[in-house]
N, C-alpha and C positions, 0 to 999 in steps of 0.2 A: 308448906313446902316439904317435900319428901326428903327425909334424912338418909344418910348412908346405909343405915341398918334396914330401913324399910324398902329400899330400892330392889334388892334381890327378891323379896316377897312379892313386890308388885310385878316384876318381870315373870315370876313363876305363875302368878295368877293370870296374867295376860296369855302366857303360853298355854296354860290349861284350857282357858276359854277358847283359844284359837283351835286347839286340837278337838275340843268338843264340837265346835261349829263345823269343822271339816268333816268329822264323823257323822254329824247329823245331816249335813248336806249330802254326803255319800249315800247314807241310808235312804234319804228322800228320793235321790235320783234312781237308786236301784228299785225302790218300791214303785215309783211311777213308771219305770220302764219294764217292769215285770209283766209278762203276759198273763191274762186271766180269762176265765170263761166269758165274763162280761165283755171284755175287749174283743174277744173272738166273735161273739155274737154281734157286736156293733159292726165289725168288718163284714161279716156274712150278710147282714141285713142292708149294708150300704151298697152292695154289688148285685146286679141282675145279670146273671150269665147269659140269658137269652138276648141281651142287647149288645153283647161284646163281639168283636171280630175274633177270628180264630187265634191270632197272636195274643190279643188282650185276654181272651178266655184262658189260654194256657198259662199266662202270667198270673192271672187271678187265682187259678187253682193251685199253682205253686206257692203263691202267697198264703193261701189258706192252709196248705200243708205245713209251711214253715211256722206259721203262728200256732198251729195245733201241736207241732213238735216242741215248741217252746213252753208249753204248759207243764206244770207239775202233774204228777199222777192224779192227785186229788182234783185239781182243776180240770184235767182231761176227763175224768170220770163224771164230773159235774156237767161239763159241756156235752158229753155223750148222753147223759140222762135227760138233759134239756133238749136234745135233738138240735143242737146249734147248727150243724152242717147238713141236716137231713134234706132241706130244700135244695141245696146245691147238689147233693149226691143224686137226688131224683132227676135232676136235669142233665147229669153227666152222661156221656156215651159210655159204652162198655169199656172202651180203651181208656178213657179218662178215669173211670172208676178204678180200673186195675192199677193204673199208674198212681192214683191217689192213695190207694190201699198200700201199695209197696212203699211209697214215700213216707207214710205215717206209721208204719210198723216200728216197734221199738228196736233199737240197735241190738243185734245178736239174736234176734228171734229165730232165724233159720237154724243157727247152731243149737238153739234151745229145742227146736223140733227134732233135730237129729238125736240130741241127748235124751229127749222124751221117749223116742222110739226104742232106745236101748234099755229102758227100764223094764222091769218085770211087769207082767199084766196087773198084778196086785198093786204095784206102785203107780202104774199109769191110772188105775181107777182111783186110787187115793188122791193123786195129784189133781185129776179132773174134779173129783168130789170136793176137795178143799177149795179149788178155784171157784166153783159154782157157789159154794157156801159163802165165800168172802164177797163175791159179787152181789149175792142176794142181800147180804148185810148192808153193803154200800147203798143199794137201791132202796132198801127199807128205811135206812137212816135218812136218805135224801127225801123220801116221801114224808117222813115225820118232821123234818126241819126245814125243807126247802119248799118254795112256792113255785109250782110248775108254771111256765109261761103260757099265755093264751094259745089254745089249740093243741096243747100237749096232752096226750092220753094219760088219764089218771090210772086206768087199769091196764098196765103194760103187760105184754106177753112174758112167758118165762125167759130167764136169762139165756137159756139154750133149750130149744124145743126137744122133747123126748126123741123125736125122729133123728134130729141132728146128732144128739148125744149118742144114740145107738150106732149111727154110721161112723162116728168118730172112734168109738170103742171097737167096732167090727173091722173097719178098713185100716185104721191107723191114722193118727192126726196128720202126720206129714203127707201121706198119700192123699188123704181126703182134702187137705188144704190145697195141694197142688192141682187137684182136679176140679176144684170148686169154681163156681161163678164169682164174679166180683161182689155180687149181692151177698152171697153166702160167706165170702171172706170178711165182708163188713160185719156180718152177724157174729163171726168167730173172733173178730179183733179184740173185744174186751176179754174174752176167755184166754186168748193167747197172752195178753198183757199180764193178766192175773196169774196164769200158769207159770210164766217166767218168774214172777215174784215168788211164787210158792217153791219152785225148784231152787231158786237162789237163796231162799231163807233157810234151807237145811232141814225143813220139816220131814222130807222123805228119807233122810239119813237116820232118823230116829224111829224106833219101833219095829225093828226086824231087819234081816239081811236083804240085800238087793236081789 
């Protein structure tokens, strides 16, 4: 039988156990509900756009965009490297591609483009160079640690082709982006995401005046 002195200790132990169980339950729920590249792939592979009506097709594309936006940057990069939504994108119309690109661009990227254009030429070059460097590192790390899915190219093209890079530097990123096709915007998407990270990191504020 529990005596008077032991009762507070028992209550404390029960309370601690209850708090621990609640915390573990919350962690498990969050973990299971978190979007991952694997979950996005499962969704993409479960839907055939060609078999859907116009309304169903629009809803499916919105669903894909929402799931893509829910990914962390690392999972988003992984999904892109694995070509998770490549089959969908190839089946989309030009209008659908454009809407999908706009819906999946990171928040504030248009403001970032404006800020980028206001940088000196030297800093724009540094920003693009740093972005390409980081993306190449991500791709190389993925190639070393990840197993590409069946059908994925092992010899991938450059992160940004020399031709595109030259046009970006010559015309200006904001102008070039606004005048580009949906396909080119899709190629630029990872650059824009990484460029936004570079500019927000403060790297460009170090090493010389603007």
